N, C-alpha and C positions, 0 to 999 in steps of 0.2 A: 499928901496925896500919893501914898505908896501904891494903892490899888490902881489909881488912875494911871500912874506911870507904867505899872505892869501891863495894864490893858493896852497902852500905847505901844509898848515894846513887843508884846506877844501877838498883837493883831494889827500890824501896820497895814495889811491889805484891806482889812475891814474898815479901818479908819479912812484909808485912802478912797475906798468905794463910797463910803457915806459922804465924804467931802465932795467927791465928783458929782454925786447925784443931788446934793443939796445946793449945788451951784456956788459953793464957796461962801455961803452966808454965815457959816459957823466955822470955828477953828477946831483943830484936833483936840485941843485942851478942853474945849466946851463939850465935845462928844464924850471924852473920857470922864468928865465930871458928871455928865448925864448917866453914863453907865454905872458910875460909882454910886450915884444917888439911887438908881434903880436897885442895885444890889443891896444898899442899906435898907430899902423898903421891902426887900425879899431876902431875909436872913438865910433861909434854907439854901437858896441858890448861891449866896455868897460863901456859905460853908463848903458846898460842893465844889466851888470854883477855886478854893484855896489850893495852892501848889502842894503836892505831896512830897514828903522827904522819905526816901527808901533807906532801910537799914542795910548794914553790911551783908547780912544773911540773904536779904531779898535781892540785893545786887548780885551776889554770887550765884543765887538760883537762876536769875535772869540770864547771867552769862552762860550757865550750864545748859539752859533751855535752848539758847541760840547757837551753842557750840563755839563760843569765842572766849578768849582769855580775858578780854575787856570790852567795853562798849566800842572802843575804837576798832576792834577786829570784827565787827559785824559785817558779813559779806555784802558787797554792793552789786555783784553780778550773779546771774543764775548758774553760770558755769562753776562758781565757787561752792555751790550748795551740793549736799549729798543726794543723789537721785535714787532714793530708796523706793519710790513708787513706780519706777520704770517708765518715766515720761520719755517721749522722743528726744533724742539728743542731736539729730542731724536731719537734713531734708531727705524725704523719701521720694523714690522714683515713681511718678504717676503716669508714665508714658503708656502703660497697658490698660489704663482706665479710660472709659469713654466719657466724653463731655455730654451734658444734658441735651445739647442741640444735636448730638449724633445718635441718640436713642430713637429707634423707629416708633412712630405713633399710630400709623395706619397700615392697612393691608398693602396698599400701594408702595409703602416705604420698603417692604421686604419682597416686592415683586409678585405679590399674590393677587388673584382675581378678587375684586371686592364685591362682585355680584353674588346673589344667592343667600340663603339663610345660614345661620351659624351651624345648625344641625347638619345641613347638607355638606357644608365645608368640612366638618369634623368627619363625616362618613367618607368623603373623598380622601381625606388625609389618612384614615385608618387602613384603606385598601391600596394606597399608593405604594408602588415598588420602592420609592425613594424615601418613604417615611419610616421612622423608628429604625434607622440603620444600625444604631448601637445594639438594639434588642435583636435584630436579625443576625448580627455578627455573633452575639452571645449564643443564640440558638444553634447557629451553624457549628460553633465550636462544640456544643454539647452533643449534637448529632454525630459529629466526627468521632468523638470519644466513645459514644455508644456503639457505633459501627465497629470501631477498633476492638471494643470489648467483646462484641458478638463474634467477631472473626478470629479471636485468639485461639491458639492451639493448646494442646495438653501441657506443653512446657511453660507457656506464658501464663495461663490461668487454668489450673487443673480442675477446680471446682466447676467452672462454667463448662468446660469440655465434658465433664461427667454428666452434667445436666443435659447437654445436647445429645450425648450418646444414649442416655436413658430415654429421652423423648423419641429418638429414632427407633430404638429397639422395641418400644411399647406403643408405637403409633397406632396400631390396630386397636389396642385397648382404649387409648385416648379417644380415637374416632368413635368407637362404640359408645363411650360415655357421653360424648357431646352430641351424637346423633340419635341415640336410643334412649335418652333420658326421658323421664316422665314429668310433664308439666303439672304443677299443682292444680291447675284448672281441670285436668283429666281425672283427678281422683274422685271417685263416687263416695258420697257420705250418706248413703241411705241404702235400704235393703229392697227397694222397689224398682230401681232402674235396671232394665234388662239390656245391658250392653256387654258384648263379649270381649272387647279389647281395651277395657279400662279397669284399673285396679280399685279395690275397695279400701277405704280408709281404715286406719287402726282403730278408730272409735267404733266403727261398725263391727270389727272383730270382737271388741269387748261386748257389743250388743248381742252378737251371735253366741258368745260364750254364756252370757246371762240366760239366753233362751234355752241353750242346751242344758245348763245346770238346772233349769226349772222343769225339765221333763221328768215326770214320774212314771215308772212302769208298774201297771196294776198286777195284782197277784194272779189274775186270770184274764185272758184276752176276750174281748166281746165277740159273740158269734151271732151276727145279725141274721144269717140264713142257716137253716138246718142242713146237715149233710146226710144224703140218702145213699145207701149201698144197694145195688141190685145185681142180679146174675147168680153166680154160685153162692154168694153171701147176701142176705137181705137184712138190712138194719137201717136205723136212723140215728143221727147224732145231733143233739141240740146244744151242746156245750155246757150242760148243767152238771156234768160229772165225767169221771174217767170211763172210757170205753175201750175194750180190747177188740180189735178187728182181726179175724183169722183169714189170711189170704190162702186160697187153695194152692196146693203144690201142682207142679206140671203134670203129674199123672192123674190128677183129679182130686187128690187129697180128701179131706173130710167133706168137701163141698160137692164132689162129683166132677164129671168131665164136662168141659165147655162144649155146647152144641151150636154148630154154625150151619145155617141153611143157605144154599146157593141157588142160582137161577139156571134155566136151560141155556141162557146165553153165556154162562161162565164155563166156556169150553176148555180153557186153560187155567189151571189153578195151582199155586204153590201151597202145599200143605204144611202147617206148623205142627210140631210134635204135641202129643197128648191132648188133641182136640178132635171132636167128631164132626166131620163134614157130611151134610145131607144134600144129595143132588136129586133133582126130579128125573123124568125120562130124558135120556141124553142120546143124541145121534152119534156124538163123538165126545171124547173126554181125554185131555192130556194132563197128566199128573207129574209135578216135580216136588221135591222134598226140600224144605228149608233146613239149614244147619241148626242143630239144637243149641240153645243158649247156655245150658247147664249139662255138661257131660257126666256129672256125678249121679244123675238119675236116669231111669229108663225113658227112652224117647220112642214113642209109638205113634205111627201115622195111620189114621183110621178114617175110612170114608164109606158111604153107602150111595149106590146109584141104581137107576131102573133102566133096563134094556127093553125096548118096545118091539113092535112088529118087525122092525129092522134092527138087527143086533148092533149094540153100541160098539163103536171102534175105540178101544181103550189103549192108550199109550202111556207107558211108565218108564222110568230110567233104566238103561241097559244094565246097570250094576245090581239091580234088584234080582234076586233068585226067585224064579217062578216054578210052581209045582208042575211036574210032567203031565201033559194032556190038558192043561188049563186053557179054557177058551170062554168067550162070552157068547151066550145063546140068546134067542129072542124071548120076549115075554118073561123075563126073570128079574128079580131083585137081587143085587149082589152086595155083600158086606165084605170089604177088603181091609185087611190089617197088615201093615208092614212093620216088622220088629226085627232089629239087628240085621237089616238088609235082606230079610226073607219075607216073601209074600204068602199070606194065608187067606183063602177065599171060601165063602159060603154063599149059596144061592137058594132062592125060593121061586117057584113058578107062580105066575100071576095070570089072570084072565086077560086075553088080548083085547085091546081097545076096539070098539065098533067103528068101522070106517064109514 
């Protein structure tokens, strides 16, 4: 009963447990025999249960794996093992850690008012002077640094000082740009809006150019109404062909002297050169001479008047030279010509008007 004895030697606790629970009705030898009989009925288990004998190489490999020269040198304490995984080797101080019972669970635990909705409490928190103190300190530090940067002089920060100096020297220009700038909404994008203080868009400039480029000039201009000449030259022009119009010269030219009739109420008249003025019967007549427009031609002042039952009172400029003994008589027609400052007169008697 070699197997039975082995079972008894290697499993005394099991044997003792079975005996205790069976109330001592069987002996240890009987239990071992029962186990042996079971193993004989189950050969595969009996083979697996046979003790294994290790070779020398297997034993040496085992010793290498556990880091011992022999099985007797296997470490029996964790302190003898190599701590290559970095496990804790001593007790750590946990005095700065809170216990579960110390962690707040309600608003009252932290001294907060528990009433109101979560949204209202968050809003109150966001505007509170005592909330987000860390962020406030950070912003305050940034503001102080920006103020120091803006206040730096030419020696501390040359580039910033140059920018400040440029802004100051060009303030009027910058103000004009910011106050006189044109809003996009003020730009007119059509050719029909009649507004005097708004600019036209570039696209409408292109439209205007297209209209200008599309204009074609005809070989001859239309003449919807005929042109009629009267007076010294009589002619008509209907635009059907070229016409040469001869304008009379100041002395009359090829067309003759211009004739101008006056009224008895025209008692004071300025005469233009190279024109014939015809006056009716005049009680009085004052003559002045207009300056000639062209001194390269002869300027003759020429007029005719009638003196009635009462002789006409004739007044002429003092600078005009009058023939000796010249006077105006009753019932006569006088033709007066003034040339180069000299007066020449001729008269004809007429029948007196019946009273």
